[in-house]
C-alpha positions as CSV (number, residue, x, y, z in Angstrom):
1,M,-0.1,-0.2,-0.1
2,K,1.3,3.3,-0.9
3,P,2.1,6.2,2.0
4,G,-1.2,7.9,2.7
5,T,-3.4,5.8,0.9
6,G,-4.7,3.4,3.8
7,A,-4.8,2.9,7.6
8,A,-1.2,2.6,7.7
9,G,-0.3,5.7,5.7
10,K,0.8,9.1,6.2
11,Y,-1.9,11.8,6.3
12,A,-1.6,15.4,6.0
13,L,-3.2,18.1,8.3
14,T,-4.1,21.4,7.5
15,P,-4.7,23.8,10.5
16,I,-7.9,25.7,10.4
17,G,-6.6,28.5,12.8
18,V,-4.2,29.1,15.7
19,I,-4.6,29.7,19.7
20,R,-3.5,33.1,20.8
21,S,-3.1,32.8,24.4
22,P,-1.2,34.8,27.2
23,L,0.5,31.6,27.8
24,K,3.9,32.0,26.1
25,S,5.5,28.8,27.0
26,V,5.0,24.9,27.4
27,R,6.4,25.7,31.1
28,A,3.8,28.2,32.2
29,A,1.4,25.6,31.0
30,P,-0.6,24.3,33.7
31,N,-0.9,20.4,32.8
32,F,-5.0,20.3,32.8
33,Y,-7.5,23.1,31.9
34,T,-8.6,23.3,36.0
35,E,-5.2,23.9,37.0
36,G,-5.5,27.8,36.7
37,A,-5.5,27.8,32.7
38,P,-6.7,31.2,31.4
39,R,-8.7,32.1,28.8
40,A,-7.6,32.7,25.1
41,A,-9.0,33.3,21.5
42,I,-9.2,30.7,18.3
43,E,-7.6,32.9,15.2
44,V,-9.8,31.1,12.7
45,Y,-8.4,31.6,9.1
46,A,-10.3,33.3,6.9
47,A,-10.8,30.5,4.7
48,Y,-12.6,28.5,7.4
49,R,-14.6,31.0,9.0
50,R,-17.7,30.0,7.3
51,G,-17.4,27.3,9.5
52,L,-18.3,29.0,12.4
53,S,-21.8,29.6,11.4
54,R,-24.3,28.9,14.3
55,M,-21.8,28.9,16.8
56,K,-22.5,31.1,19.9
57,A,-21.4,32.2,23.2
58,G,-22.3,30.0,25.7
59,D,-21.9,27.1,23.7
60,E,-19.4,24.2,24.6
61,I,-16.8,22.6,22.0
62,I,-14.0,20.6,21.8
63,V,-10.8,22.2,20.5
64,I,-8.4,19.7,18.6
65,T,-5.1,21.1,18.4
66,W,-1.5,19.9,17.4
67,L,1.0,20.2,20.3
68,H,3.5,21.1,18.0
69,R,5.8,21.8,20.8
70,A,5.4,18.5,22.1
71,R,8.4,15.4,21.6
72,R,6.8,12.4,19.6
73,D,9.6,9.9,20.6
74,V,8.3,9.3,23.8
75,L,5.8,6.3,24.9
76,K,6.4,6.4,28.5
77,V,6.3,9.0,31.0
78,R,5.6,9.7,34.6
79,P,2.1,11.6,35.0
80,E,2.5,15.0,35.6
81,D,6.1,14.6,36.1
82,D,5.8,13.2,39.7
83,P,8.4,11.0,40.6
84,A,6.2,9.0,43.0
85,R,3.7,8.2,40.2
86,P,4.6,5.2,38.2
87,I,5.9,4.8,34.7
88,T,3.0,4.6,32.2
89,G,2.5,4.4,29.0
90,V,1.6,7.4,27.2
91,F,-1.8,6.1,25.7
92,S,-2.7,5.7,29.1
93,S,-1.8,9.3,30.1
94,R,-2.6,12.9,29.3
95,S,1.0,13.5,28.1
96,P,1.3,15.9,25.1
97,S,4.3,13.8,24.1
98,R,3.3,11.1,22.5
99,P,3.6,9.7,18.5
100,N,0.7,12.3,17.2
101,P,0.5,15.1,19.8
102,L,-3.1,16.0,19.6
103,G,-4.5,17.8,21.9
104,L,-8.2,17.6,23.0
105,H,-9.7,20.6,24.9
106,R,-13.1,21.0,26.2
107,V,-13.7,24.7,26.7
108,K,-16.7,27.1,26.7
109,V,-17.5,29.8,23.9
110,L,-17.5,33.1,25.4
111,E,-17.5,35.7,22.5
112,I,-17.2,35.3,18.5
113,E,-16.1,38.4,16.8
114,E,-14.8,38.9,13.1
115,G,-13.0,35.2,13.1
116,R,-11.9,35.3,16.8
117,V,-13.4,32.8,19.3
118,R,-12.8,33.7,22.2
119,V,-12.8,30.3,24.9
120,G,-11.9,29.5,28.1
121,P,-10.3,28.1,30.1
122,I,-7.9,26.2,27.8
123,E,-4.2,25.4,28.4
124,A,-2.9,25.8,24.8
125,V,0.3,28.1,24.5
126,D,0.5,30.8,22.2
127,G,0.6,29.4,18.2
128,T,-0.9,26.2,18.9
129,P,-2.5,25.0,15.8
130,V,-5.7,24.1,15.5
131,L,-6.7,21.1,13.5
132,D,-10.5,21.3,14.1
133,I,-13.8,22.3,16.5
134,K,-16.6,19.8,17.1
135,P,-19.5,20.5,19.2
136,V,-20.0,19.1,22.6
137,V,-23.1,16.9,22.5
138,S,-25.2,14.9,24.9
139,E,-26.7,11.6,23.7
140,A,-30.1,13.5,23.5
141,D,-29.1,16.0,21.0
142,D,-30.1,15.4,17.1
143,S,-28.6,18.6,16.1
């Protein structure tokens, strides 16, 4: 099978936007949004802004990011870099370092203005590429 043509191939992803955050370094970022993460903005690129149609303040969304500063060669970690915790496989952790460093961030939409979606809280650093945005849905939601 040629690369890029099947389940074992390579795939290209195109960011739809970028995070604009007061967090300027990975070291400054909390491990989880409940640990003091700030509000930030998703700057949606012009070509994708029509995809924001019907999104509104108060919506809960999942922001899928590419953790561009994470290591991709790590398969085992100590959760939260805590030496008291056992070494754990990355697939059983929330470590940003992993073969495909995707970030999943559940956030609330605070405001939408001219292609900028203000959200919060979110632990992503400034400049983090946004790959997709999806609504949070409940089992009873048919939309």
